ZADO-1210 file (C-alpha; in nm, 4 decimals, padded with zeros to 6 digits):
<atoms>
<atom x="00.9567" y="-00.1929" z="-02.3278" code="MET" pos="1"/>
<atom x="00.7439" y="00.0731" z="-02.1532" code="ASN" pos="2"/>
<atom x="00.8273" y="00.2762" z="-01.8434" code="GLU" pos="3"/>
<atom x="00.6552" y="00.0434" z="-01.5989" code="LEU" pos="4"/>
<atom x="00.8388" y="-00.2621" z="-01.7299" code="GLU" pos="5"/>
<atom x="01.1678" y="-00.0740" z="-01.6971" code="LEU" pos="6"/>
<atom x="01.0838" y="00.0112" z="-01.3348" code="VAL" pos="7"/>
<atom x="00.9988" y="-00.3508" z="-01.2524" code="ILE" pos="8"/>
<atom x="01.3215" y="-00.4758" z="-01.4110" code="ASN" pos="9"/>
<atom x="01.5279" y="-00.2277" z="-01.2095" code="GLU" pos="10"/>
<atom x="01.3595" y="-00.3200" z="-00.8804" code="VAL" pos="11"/>
<atom x="01.4161" y="-00.6904" z="-00.9531" code="LYS" pos="12"/>
<atom x="01.7906" y="-00.6246" z="-00.9392" code="LYS" pos="13"/>
<atom x="01.7562" y="-00.5810" z="-00.5619" code="ALA" pos="14"/>
<atom x="01.4435" y="-00.7866" z="-00.4900" code="VAL" pos="15"/>
<atom x="01.4495" y="-01.1562" z="-00.5773" code="VAL" pos="16"/>
<atom x="01.1407" y="-01.3705" z="-00.6367" code="GLY" pos="17"/>
<atom x="00.8811" y="-01.1048" z="-00.5494" code="LYS" pos="18"/>
<atom x="00.7652" y="-01.0036" z="-00.8982" code="ASP" pos="19"/>
<atom x="00.3960" y="-01.0097" z="-00.8025" code="GLU" pos="20"/>
<atom x="00.4568" y="-00.7895" z="-00.4988" code="HIS" pos="21"/>
<atom x="00.6498" y="-00.5368" z="-00.7081" code="ILE" pos="22"/>
<atom x="00.3677" y="-00.5212" z="-00.9622" code="LYS" pos="23"/>
<atom x="00.0958" y="-00.4764" z="-00.6999" code="LYS" pos="24"/>
<atom x="00.2823" y="-00.2027" z="-00.5129" code="ILE" pos="25"/>
<atom x="00.3451" y="-00.0202" z="-00.8390" code="LEU" pos="26"/>
<atom x="-00.0240" y="-00.0603" z="-00.9275" code="ALA" pos="27"/>
<atom x="-00.1161" y="00.0858" z="-00.5889" code="CYS" pos="28"/>
<atom x="00.1038" y="00.3897" z="-00.6555" code="ILE" pos="29"/>
<atom x="-00.0665" y="00.4361" z="-00.9936" code="LEU" pos="30"/>
<atom x="-00.4027" y="00.4092" z="-00.8156" code="ALA" pos="31"/>
<atom x="-00.2959" y="00.6819" z="-00.5677" code="ARG" pos="32"/>
<atom x="-00.3204" y="00.4360" z="-00.2804" code="GLY" pos="33"/>
<atom x="-00.1148" y="00.3293" z="00.0190" code="HIS" pos="34"/>
<atom x="00.0457" y="-00.0078" z="00.0907" code="VAL" pos="35"/>
<atom x="00.0540" y="-00.2100" z="00.4117" code="PHE" pos="36"/>
<atom x="00.3349" y="-00.4689" z="00.4265" code="LEU" pos="37"/>
<atom x="00.2993" y="-00.7194" z="00.7080" code="GLU" pos="38"/>
<atom x="00.5505" y="-00.9920" z="00.7802" code="ASP" pos="39"/>
<atom x="00.8275" y="-01.1077" z="01.0091" code="ILE" pos="40"/>
<atom x="01.1544" y="-00.9063" z="01.0181" code="PRO" pos="41"/>
<atom x="01.4204" y="-00.9670" z="00.7557" code="GLY" pos="42"/>
<atom x="01.2189" y="-01.0787" z="00.4522" code="VAL" pos="43"/>
<atom x="01.2915" y="-00.7682" z="00.2417" code="GLY" pos="44"/>
<atom x="01.0077" y="-00.5213" z="00.3117" code="LYS" pos="45"/>
<atom x="01.2363" y="-00.2200" z="00.3549" code="THR" pos="46"/>
<atom x="01.4674" y="-00.3289" z="00.0720" code="ASN" pos="47"/>
<atom x="01.1729" y="-00.3434" z="-00.1686" code="LEU" pos="48"/>
<atom x="01.0638" y="00.0093" z="-00.0751" code="THR" pos="49"/>
<atom x="01.4141" y="00.1518" z="-00.1180" code="LEU" pos="50"/>
<atom x="01.4471" y="-00.0131" z="-00.4593" code="ALA" pos="51"/>
<atom x="01.1140" y="00.1288" z="-00.5766" code="LEU" pos="52"/>
<atom x="01.1945" y="00.4825" z="-00.4635" code="SER" pos="53"/>
<atom x="01.5239" y="00.4757" z="-00.6493" code="LYS" pos="54"/>
<atom x="01.3830" y="00.3349" z="-00.9738" code="ALA" pos="55"/>
<atom x="01.0982" y="00.5890" z="-00.9675" code="LEU" pos="56"/>
<atom x="01.3239" y="00.8864" z="-00.8729" code="SER" pos="57"/>
<atom x="01.0909" y="00.9657" z="-00.5849" code="LEU" pos="58"/>
<atom x="01.1800" y="01.1850" z="-00.2902" code="ASP" pos="59"/>
<atom x="01.2003" y="00.9183" z="-00.0219" code="PHE" pos="60"/>
<atom x="01.1873" y="00.9480" z="00.3563" code="HIS" pos="61"/>
<atom x="01.2020" y="00.6644" z="00.6040" code="ARG" pos="62"/>
<atom x="01.0926" y="00.6806" z="00.9668" code="MET" pos="63"/>
<atom x="01.1436" y="00.4135" z="01.2289" code="GLN" pos="64"/>
<atom x="00.8350" y="00.4164" z="01.4483" code="PHE" pos="65"/>
<atom x="00.8930" y="00.3567" z="01.8186" code="THR" pos="66"/>
<atom x="00.6862" y="00.4119" z="02.1325" code="SER" pos="67"/>
<atom x="00.8333" y="00.7605" z="02.1907" code="ASP" pos="68"/>
<atom x="00.7661" y="00.9023" z="01.8404" code="VAL" pos="69"/>
<atom x="00.5264" y="01.1996" z="01.8602" code="LEU" pos="70"/>
<atom x="00.2796" y="01.3217" z="01.5935" code="PRO" pos="71"/>
<atom x="00.4923" y="01.6326" z="01.5345" code="GLY" pos="72"/>
<atom x="00.7912" y="01.4120" z="01.4584" code="ASP" pos="73"/>
<atom x="00.5943" y="01.2825" z="01.1583" code="VAL" pos="74"/>
<atom x="00.4008" y="01.5838" z="01.0291" code="THR" pos="75"/>
<atom x="00.6376" y="01.8639" z="01.1315" code="GLY" pos="76"/>
<atom x="00.5960" y="02.1506" z="01.3759" code="PHE" pos="77"/>
<atom x="00.6034" y="02.5295" z="01.4146" code="ILE" pos="78"/>
<atom x="00.9251" y="02.6845" z="01.5500" code="ILE" pos="79"/>
<atom x="01.0298" y="03.0396" z="01.6276" code="TYR" pos="80"/>
<atom x="01.3024" y="03.1769" z="01.4021" code="ASN" pos="81"/>
<atom x="01.5102" y="03.4356" z="01.5906" code="GLN" pos="82"/>
<atom x="01.6670" y="03.5675" z="01.2690" code="LYS" pos="83"/>
<atom x="01.3354" y="03.6531" z="01.1035" code="THR" pos="84"/>
<atom x="01.1581" y="03.7218" z="01.4346" code="ASN" pos="85"/>
<atom x="00.8686" y="03.5057" z="01.3171" code="ASP" pos="86"/>
<atom x="00.7251" y="03.1556" z="01.3428" code="PHE" pos="87"/>
<atom x="00.7867" y="02.9125" z="01.0583" code="GLU" pos="88"/>
<atom x="00.6906" y="02.5587" z="00.9642" code="TYR" pos="89"/>
<atom x="00.9585" y="02.2940" z="01.0028" code="LYS" pos="90"/>
<atom x="00.8735" y="02.0139" z="00.7621" code="GLU" pos="91"/>
<atom x="00.8415" y="01.6632" z="00.8961" code="GLY" pos="92"/>
<atom x="00.9571" y="01.3501" z="00.7101" code="PRO" pos="93"/>
<atom x="00.6037" y="01.3073" z="00.5722" code="ILE" pos="94"/>
<atom x="00.6800" y="01.5826" z="00.3181" code="MET" pos="95"/>
<atom x="00.8009" y="01.3540" z="00.0401" code="CYS" pos="96"/>
<atom x="00.6748" y="01.1370" z="-00.2463" code="ASN" pos="97"/>
<atom x="00.7259" y="00.7984" z="-00.0834" code="LEU" pos="98"/>
<atom x="00.7076" y="00.7725" z="00.2949" code="PHE" pos="99"/>
<atom x="00.8192" y="00.4496" z="00.4588" code="LEU" pos="100"/>
<atom x="00.6578" y="00.4082" z="00.8007" code="ALA" pos="101"/>
<atom x="00.8750" y="00.1288" z="00.9350" code="ASP" pos="102"/>
<atom x="00.7192" y="-00.0921" z="01.2045" code="GLU" pos="103"/>
<atom x="00.4178" y="00.1363" z="01.2364" code="ILE" pos="104"/>
<atom x="00.2550" y="-00.0842" z="01.5003" code="ASN" pos="105"/>
<atom x="00.5299" y="-00.0053" z="01.7529" code="ARG" pos="106"/>
<atom x="00.4172" y="00.3546" z="01.8023" code="THR" pos="107"/>
<atom x="00.1258" y="00.5021" z="01.9966" code="SER" pos="108"/>
<atom x="-00.2298" y="00.5302" z="01.8562" code="PRO" pos="109"/>
<atom x="-00.1975" y="00.9108" z="01.8781" code="LYS" pos="110"/>
<atom x="00.0984" y="00.9090" z="01.6416" code="THR" pos="111"/>
<atom x="-00.0667" y="00.6546" z="01.4121" code="GLN" pos="112"/>
<atom x="-00.3722" y="00.8815" z="01.3853" code="SER" pos="113"/>
<atom x="-00.1487" y="01.1672" z="01.2655" code="ALA" pos="114"/>
<atom x="-00.1228" y="00.9778" z="00.9369" code="LEU" pos="115"/>
<atom x="-00.5005" y="00.9644" z="00.8808" code="LEU" pos="116"/>
<atom x="-00.5436" y="01.3100" z="00.7231" code="GLU" pos="117"/>
<atom x="-00.2197" y="01.2688" z="00.5316" code="VAL" pos="118"/>
<atom x="-00.3240" y="00.9359" z="00.3753" code="MET" pos="119"/>
<atom x="-00.6815" y="01.0343" z="00.2975" code="GLU" pos="120"/>
<atom x="-00.6422" y="01.3934" z="00.1748" code="GLU" pos="121"/>
<atom x="-00.2756" y="01.4331" z="00.0793" code="GLY" pos="122"/>
<atom x="-00.2216" y="01.7167" z="00.3219" code="ARG" pos="123"/>
<atom x="-00.1314" y="01.7791" z="00.6845" code="THR" pos="124"/>
<atom x="-00.2515" y="02.0394" z="00.9329" code="THR" pos="125"/>
<atom x="-00.0095" y="02.1828" z="01.1891" code="VAL" pos="126"/>
<atom x="-00.1308" y="02.4440" z="01.4416" code="ASP" pos="127"/>
<atom x="-00.4376" y="02.5160" z="01.2289" code="GLY" pos="128"/>
<atom x="-00.2443" y="02.5697" z="00.9054" code="ILE" pos="129"/>
<atom x="-00.2815" y="02.3175" z="00.6215" code="THR" pos="130"/>
<atom x="00.0153" y="02.2152" z="00.4070" code="TYR" pos="131"/>
<atom x="-00.0180" y="02.0227" z="00.0813" code="GLN" pos="132"/>
<atom x="00.2054" y="01.7209" z="00.0286" code="LEU" pos="133"/>
<atom x="00.4094" y="01.6802" z="-00.2892" code="PRO" pos="134"/>
<atom x="00.2621" y="01.4638" z="-00.5630" code="GLN" pos="135"/>
<atom x="00.2690" y="01.1748" z="-00.6249" code="PRO" pos="136"/>
<atom x="00.2436" y="01.0663" z="-00.2623" code="PHE" pos="137"/>
<atom x="00.2303" y="00.7146" z="-00.1183" code="THR" pos="138"/>
<atom x="00.2668" y="00.5772" z="00.2327" code="VAL" pos="139"/>
<atom x="00.4272" y="00.2365" z="00.2515" code="LEU" pos="140"/>
<atom x="00.3956" y="00.1030" z="00.6049" code="ALA" pos="141"/>
<atom x="00.5602" y="-00.2110" z="00.7389" code="THR" pos="142"/>
<atom x="00.4426" y="-00.4085" z="01.0377" code="GLN" pos="143"/>
<atom x="00.5743" y="-00.7062" z="01.2238" code="ASN" pos="144"/>
<atom x="00.3028" y="-00.9551" z="01.3245" code="PRO" pos="145"/>
<atom x="00.0905" y="-00.8560" z="01.6234" code="TYR" pos="146"/>
<atom x="00.2230" y="-01.0270" z="01.9339" code="GLY" pos="147"/>
<atom x="00.5873" y="-00.9456" z="01.8648" code="SER" pos="148"/>
<atom x="00.7567" y="-00.7556" z="02.1484" code="ALA" pos="149"/>
<atom x="00.6420" y="-00.3920" z="02.1692" code="GLY" pos="150"/>
<atom x="00.3662" y="-00.4151" z="01.9078" code="THR" pos="151"/>
<atom x="00.0000" y="-00.3171" z="01.9265" code="GLN" pos="152"/>
<atom x="-00.3006" y="-00.3455" z="01.6989" code="LEU" pos="153"/>
<atom x="-00.3607" y="-00.0704" z="01.4446" code="LEU" pos="154"/>
<atom x="-00.7084" y="00.0882" z="01.4712" code="PRO" pos="155"/>
<atom x="-00.9628" y="-00.0078" z="01.2033" code="ASP" pos="156"/>
<atom x="-00.9754" y="00.3528" z="01.0789" code="SER" pos="157"/>
<atom x="-00.6007" y="00.3388" z="01.0102" code="GLN" pos="158"/>
<atom x="-00.6105" y="-00.0003" z="00.8374" code="LEU" pos="159"/>
<atom x="-00.8954" y="00.1153" z="00.6134" code="ASP" pos="160"/>
<atom x="-00.6722" y="00.3901" z="00.4713" code="ARG" pos="161"/>
<atom x="-00.4413" y="00.1315" z="00.3161" code="PHE" pos="162"/>
<atom x="-00.5532" y="00.0288" z="-00.0308" code="MET" pos="163"/>
<atom x="-00.3843" y="-00.3114" z="-00.0097" code="VAL" pos="164"/>
<atom x="-00.2151" y="-00.5340" z="00.2451" code="ARG" pos="165"/>
<atom x="00.0631" y="-00.7601" z="00.1225" code="LEU" pos="166"/>
<atom x="00.2637" y="-01.0336" z="00.2917" code="THR" pos="167"/>
<atom x="00.6151" y="-01.0986" z="00.1623" code="MET" pos="168"/>
<atom x="00.6688" y="-01.4501" z="00.2951" code="GLY" pos="169"/>
<atom x="00.9926" y="-01.6457" z="00.3072" code="TYR" pos="170"/>
<atom x="01.1906" y="-01.6761" z="-00.0180" code="PRO" pos="171"/>
<atom x="01.2145" y="-02.0135" z="-00.1905" code="SER" pos="172"/>
<atom x="01.5344" y="-02.2178" z="-00.1648" code="LEU" pos="173"/>
<atom x="01.6515" y="-02.1043" z="-00.5096" code="GLU" pos="174"/>
<atom x="01.5657" y="-01.7395" z="-00.4438" code="ASP" pos="175"/>
<atom x="01.7512" y="-01.7352" z="-00.1122" code="GLU" pos="176"/>
<atom x="02.0624" y="-01.8766" z="-00.2780" code="ILE" pos="177"/>
<atom x="02.0393" y="-01.5995" z="-00.5381" code="GLU" pos="178"/>
<atom x="02.0029" y="-01.3395" z="-00.2603" code="ILE" pos="179"/>
<atom x="02.3218" y="-01.4641" z="-00.0964" code="LEU" pos="180"/>
<atom x="02.5122" y="-01.4496" z="-00.4256" code="LYS" pos="181"/>
<atom x="02.4048" y="-01.0918" z="-00.4947" code="ARG" pos="182"/>
<atom x="02.4763" y="-00.9713" z="-00.1415" code="LYS" pos="183"/>
<atom x="02.8230" y="-01.1284" z="-00.1411" code="SER" pos="184"/>
<atom x="02.9345" y="-00.9134" z="-00.4364" code="GLN" pos="185"/>
<atom x="02.7868" y="-00.5649" z="-00.3827" code="GLU" pos="186"/>
<atom x="02.4801" y="-00.3903" z="-00.2523" code="ASN" pos="187"/>
<atom x="02.2145" y="-00.4515" z="-00.5232" code="PRO" pos="188"/>
<atom x="02.0559" y="-00.1151" z="-00.4428" code="LEU" pos="189"/>
<atom x="02.3685" y="00.0609" z="-00.5712" code="ASP" pos="190"/>
<atom x="02.3125" y="-00.0631" z="-00.9276" code="ILE" pos="191"/>
<atom x="01.9484" y="00.0407" z="-00.9608" code="ILE" pos="192"/>
<atom x="01.8967" y="00.3135" z="-01.2197" code="ARG" pos="193"/>
<atom x="01.6311" y="00.5840" z="-01.2062" code="SER" pos="194"/>
<atom x="01.4137" y="00.5132" z="-01.5092" code="VAL" pos="195"/>
<atom x="01.1051" y="00.7191" z="-01.4265" code="CYS" pos="196"/>
<atom x="01.0352" y="01.0668" z="-01.2885" code="LYS" pos="197"/>
<atom x="00.7612" y="01.1883" z="-01.0501" code="PRO" pos="198"/>
<atom x="00.5940" y="01.3801" z="-01.3326" code="GLN" pos="199"/>
<atom x="00.5843" y="01.0584" z="-01.5370" code="ASP" pos="200"/>
<atom x="00.4025" y="00.8857" z="-01.2505" code="ILE" pos="201"/>
<atom x="00.1438" y="01.1665" z="-01.2383" code="ILE" pos="202"/>
<atom x="00.0825" y="01.1270" z="-01.6134" code="GLU" pos="203"/>
<atom x="00.0495" y="00.7489" z="-01.5758" code="LEU" pos="204"/>
<atom x="-00.2016" y="00.8011" z="-01.2931" code="GLN" pos="205"/>
<atom x="-00.4118" y="01.0155" z="-01.5275" code="LYS" pos="206"/>
<atom x="-00.4005" y="00.7405" z="-01.7906" code="GLN" pos="207"/>
<atom x="-00.5122" y="00.4830" z="-01.5335" code="VAL" pos="208"/>
<atom x="-00.8110" y="00.7074" z="-01.4545" code="ASP" pos="209"/>
<atom x="-00.9211" y="00.6727" z="-01.8176" code="GLN" pos="210"/>
<atom x="-00.9348" y="00.2909" z="-01.8119" code="VAL" pos="211"/>
<atom x="-01.2875" y="00.1828" z="-01.9123" code="TYR" pos="212"/>
<atom x="-01.5094" y="00.0022" z="-01.6614" code="VAL" pos="213"/>
<atom x="-01.8261" y="-00.1698" z="-01.7850" code="ASP" pos="214"/>
<atom x="-02.1464" y="-00.1354" z="-01.5824" code="ASP" pos="215"/>
<atom x="-02.1360" y="-00.5109" z="-01.5209" code="LYS" pos="216"/>
<atom x="-01.7976" y="-00.4694" z="-01.3496" code="ILE" pos="217"/>
<atom x="-01.9344" y="-00.1943" z="-01.1246" code="TYR" pos="218"/>
<atom x="-02.2214" y="-00.4265" z="-01.0337" code="ASP" pos="219"/>
<atom x="-01.9824" y="-00.7193" z="-00.9715" code="TYR" pos="220"/>
<atom x="-01.7643" y="-00.5127" z="-00.7362" code="ILE" pos="221"/>
<atom x="-02.0572" y="-00.3810" z="-00.5333" code="VAL" pos="222"/>
<atom x="-02.2200" y="-00.7252" z="-00.5056" code="ARG" pos="223"/>
<atom x="-01.8953" y="-00.8685" z="-00.3660" code="ILE" pos="224"/>
<atom x="-01.8646" y="-00.5870" z="-00.1123" code="ILE" pos="225"/>
<atom x="-02.2306" y="-00.6143" z="-00.0086" code="HIS" pos="226"/>
<atom x="-02.1875" y="-00.9878" z="00.0426" code="LYS" pos="227"/>
<atom x="-01.9255" y="-00.9174" z="00.3118" code="THR" pos="228"/>
<atom x="-02.1835" y="-00.7182" z="00.5107" code="ARG" pos="229"/>
<atom x="-02.4352" y="-00.9996" z="00.5588" code="ASP" pos="230"/>
<atom x="-02.2027" y="-01.3003" z="00.5697" code="HIS" pos="231"/>
<atom x="-02.2564" y="-01.5276" z="00.8701" code="GLU" pos="232"/>
<atom x="-01.8826" y="-01.5526" z="00.9427" code="LEU" pos="233"/>
<atom x="-01.8082" y="-01.1803" z="00.9162" code="ILE" pos="234"/>
<atom x="-01.8711" y="-00.9457" z="01.2087" code="GLN" pos="235"/>
<atom x="-01.7696" y="-00.6262" z="01.0257" code="GLN" pos="236"/>
<atom x="-01.7950" y="-00.6067" z="00.6492" code="GLY" pos="237"/>
<atom x="-01.6261" y="-00.3805" z="00.3969" code="ALA" pos="238"/>
<atom x="-01.7094" y="-00.0082" z="00.3734" code="SER" pos="239"/>
<atom x="-01.7799" y="00.1972" z="00.0575" code="PRO" pos="240"/>
<atom x="-01.4152" y="00.3083" z="00.0756" code="ARG" pos="241"/>
<atom x="-01.3264" y="-00.0550" z="00.0062" code="THR" pos="242"/>
<atom x="-01.5366" y="-00.0518" z="-00.3116" code="SER" pos="243"/>
<atom x="-01.3516" y="00.2588" z="-00.4291" code="ILE" pos="244"/>
<atom x="-01.0115" y="00.1078" z="-00.3444" code="SER" pos="245"/>
<atom x="-01.0956" y="-00.2128" z="-00.5306" code="LEU" pos="246"/>
<atom x="-01.2108" y="-00.0179" z="-00.8362" code="LEU" pos="247"/>
<atom x="-00.8926" y="00.1909" z="-00.8451" code="LYS" pos="248"/>
<atom x="-00.6695" y="-00.1131" z="-00.8047" code="MET" pos="249"/>
<atom x="-00.8346" y="-00.3146" z="-01.0821" code="VAL" pos="250"/>
<atom x="-00.8042" y="-00.0204" z="-01.3210" code="LYS" pos="251"/>
<atom x="-00.4316" y="00.0031" z="-01.2424" code="ALA" pos="252"/>
<atom x="-00.3861" y="-00.3727" z="-01.2856" code="ILE" pos="253"/>
<atom x="-00.5658" y="-00.3634" z="-01.6201" code="ALA" pos="254"/>
<atom x="-00.3435" y="-00.0763" z="-01.7335" code="TYR" pos="255"/>
<atom x="-00.0282" y="-00.2626" z="-01.6311" code="MET" pos="256"/>
<atom x="-00.1519" y="-00.5625" z="-01.8304" code="ASP" pos="257"/>
<atom x="-00.1667" y="-00.3376" z="-02.1395" code="HIS" pos="258"/>
<atom x="-00.5455" y="-00.3063" z="-02.1467" code="ARG" pos="259"/>
<atom x="-00.7646" y="00.0038" z="-02.1409" code="ASN" pos="260"/>
<atom x="-01.0603" y="-00.1873" z="-01.9947" code="TYR" pos="261"/>
<atom x="-01.1257" y="-00.3981" z="-01.6843" code="VAL" pos="262"/>
<atom x="-01.2192" y="-00.7670" z="-01.6863" code="ILE" pos="263"/>
<atom x="-01.3413" y="-00.9865" z="-01.3948" code="PRO" pos="264"/>
<atom x="-01.0007" y="-01.1566" z="-01.3669" code="ASP" pos="265"/>
<atom x="-00.8496" y="-00.8213" z="-01.2659" code="ASP" pos="266"/>
<atom x="-01.0744" y="-00.8236" z="-00.9589" code="ILE" pos="267"/>
<atom x="-00.9695" y="-01.1777" z="-00.8676" code="LYS" pos="268"/>
<atom x="-00.6018" y="-01.0781" z="-00.8845" code="LYS" pos="269"/>
<atom x="-00.6308" y="-00.8168" z="-00.6085" code="VAL" pos="270"/>
<atom x="-00.9488" y="-00.8960" z="-00.4129" code="ILE" pos="271"/>
<atom x="-00.7617" y="-01.0716" z="-00.1302" code="TYR" pos="272"/>
<atom x="-00.5103" y="-00.7864" z="-00.0977" code="ASP" pos="273"/>
<atom x="-00.7845" y="-00.5222" z="-00.0827" code="VAL" pos="274"/>
<atom x="-01.0258" y="-00.7044" z="00.1498" code="LEU" pos="275"/>
<atom x="-00.8205" y="-00.9143" z="00.3938" code="SER" pos="276"/>
<atom x="-00.7267" y="-00.6318" z="00.6343" code="HIS" pos="277"/>
<atom x="-01.0725" y="-00.4731" z="00.6294" code="ARG" pos="278"/>
<atom x="-01.2902" y="-00.7670" z="00.7317" code="LEU" pos="279"/>
<atom x="-01.3370" y="-00.8791" z="01.0921" code="ILE" pos="280"/>
<atom x="-01.4471" y="-01.2383" z="01.1533" code="LEU" pos="281"/>
<atom x="-01.7043" y="-01.3329" z="01.4160" code="THR" pos="282"/>
<atom x="-01.5878" y="-01.4821" z="01.7446" code="TYR" pos="283"/>
<atom x="-01.7213" y="-01.8260" z="01.6474" code="ASP" pos="284"/>
<atom x="-01.5355" y="-01.8143" z="01.3168" code="ALA" pos="285"/>
<atom x="-01.2089" y="-01.7322" z="01.4950" code="LYS" pos="286"/>
<atom x="-01.2625" y="-02.0149" z="01.7444" code="VAL" pos="287"/>
<atom x="-01.3199" y="-02.2596" z="01.4584" code="LYS" pos="288"/>
<atom x="-00.9955" y="-02.1456" z="01.2960" code="GLY" pos="289"/>
<atom x="-01.1607" y="-01.9944" z="00.9890" code="VAL" pos="290"/>
<atom x="-00.9166" y="-01.8029" z="00.7670" code="VAL" pos="291"/>
<atom x="-01.0295" y="-01.4746" z="00.6135" code="ILE" pos="292"/>
<atom x="-00.8937" y="-01.5783" z="00.2716" code="GLN" pos="293"/>
<atom x="-01.1258" y="-01.8806" z="00.2694" code="ASP" pos="294"/>
<atom x="-01.4243" y="-01.6567" z="00.3460" code="VAL" pos="295"/>
<atom x="-01.3346" y="-01.4249" z="00.0564" code="ILE" pos="296"/>
<atom x="-01.2970" y="-01.7294" z="-00.1693" code="LYS" pos="297"/>
<atom x="-01.6449" y="-01.8498" z="-00.0738" code="SER" pos="298"/>
<atom x="-01.7890" y="-01.5043" z="-00.1483" code="ILE" pos="299"/>
<atom x="-01.6350" y="-01.5098" z="-00.4970" code="LEU" pos="300"/>
<atom x="-01.8041" y="-01.8452" z="-00.5589" code="LYS" pos="301"/>
<atom x="-02.1421" y="-01.7126" z="-00.4446" code="GLU" pos="302"/>
<atom x="-02.1362" y="-01.3919" z="-00.6513" code="VAL" pos="303"/>
<atom x="-02.1955" y="-01.4640" z="-01.0179" code="LYS" pos="304"/>
<atom x="-01.9121" y="-01.3486" z="-01.2431" code="GLU" pos="305"/>
<atom x="-02.0303" y="-01.1246" z="-01.5294" code="PRO" pos="306"/>
<atom x="-01.9532" y="-01.1964" z="-01.8918" code="LYS" pos="307"/>
<atom x="-01.7872" y="-00.9006" z="-02.0577" code="ILE" pos="308"/>
<atom x="-01.7813" y="-00.8588" z="-02.4347" code="LYS" pos="309"/>
<atom x="-01.4289" y="-00.7608" z="-02.5400" code="ILE" pos="310"/>
</atoms>
C-alpha cells in the first residue's frame, strides 16, 4: 500500500461514503491547485478538510469568513514592536500548508480579492513587502449556496483560481447510519494517524509533473475548451487557465491510478469538476432550465475522443 492509499484510508475513518471526493481533493493538492466545496451546511465539508490535514501532517489554519473580516485579518499586517523599536510582520492565518476559508461567500469582495495573489502565486504582499507561503500550499474554500442568508456571489476572477469545484451532497441512508454509530462512540478525527509529511507531498507533486501526456491528449483538452467558447448556450467560455488546470488534474488522477501516462478517461473523470464553476450560461439557457453539466456532456459528445496506444 503506497502513501496516497494510506492517506485515503485514514481520512475515511472520519468521512463516510465520500471516497471520490477524498481522491479528487488529494489529486488537487498533488496538482498544486485549490478546491472549492459548495453545499448546504452540515454535510461534512469542514470535517473532510480537518481529516485531510491531519493525515497529511499539514500545518492547518481555519478562518470563518464573515462580513466584518478585513484583508489584513487573512494575509497579516505590519505592527510596531516597542521592544525592538521597529516594525515587523505579523503573520496572518494564510501562512500555512492548508488554509480552510470557511463560508467564503459571507465576506466582502475586498477580502475575497486578498486571496487572489495568494492562490495564484503562492505569496502575499503586505505594505509593499512580499512574503512567500510555505509549501505545499492549498486553499480549501467552503460555500453555502447563493441565496442563503448573508451570502453573495464570488467574482469570476476568484472562482477561476479554484482548480475544481465539488459538491458533497447528502449521505445515503446506510452512510448516515454509519455516521451516527461513529459519532456516538468517539470523535473519528481523534483516531486519524499522520501517515504523510509535507516534504513527501512535495516529492509526490514532482512525480506527478513527470506523468506523460500524448500530443493527442493535449489536442483533446484544447478542443474541449475551445468548444465552450463558441457554444450557443454558453455566454462565457473557459479561459486558458482552465486548460492548464484540467491538464494538471488529469496528470494527478493518472498518477493516483498507478499510471505514468494520461488516457482520455482521466479527462472524463474530472471535466465536470474543473469546468462547472467557470462557464456562464446564456440568459435563454437559464430561462429554459438548462443545467451546466448537460452542456458539458454535450460538448464531450461533439469532440471526438482520441485513441491512445498504450
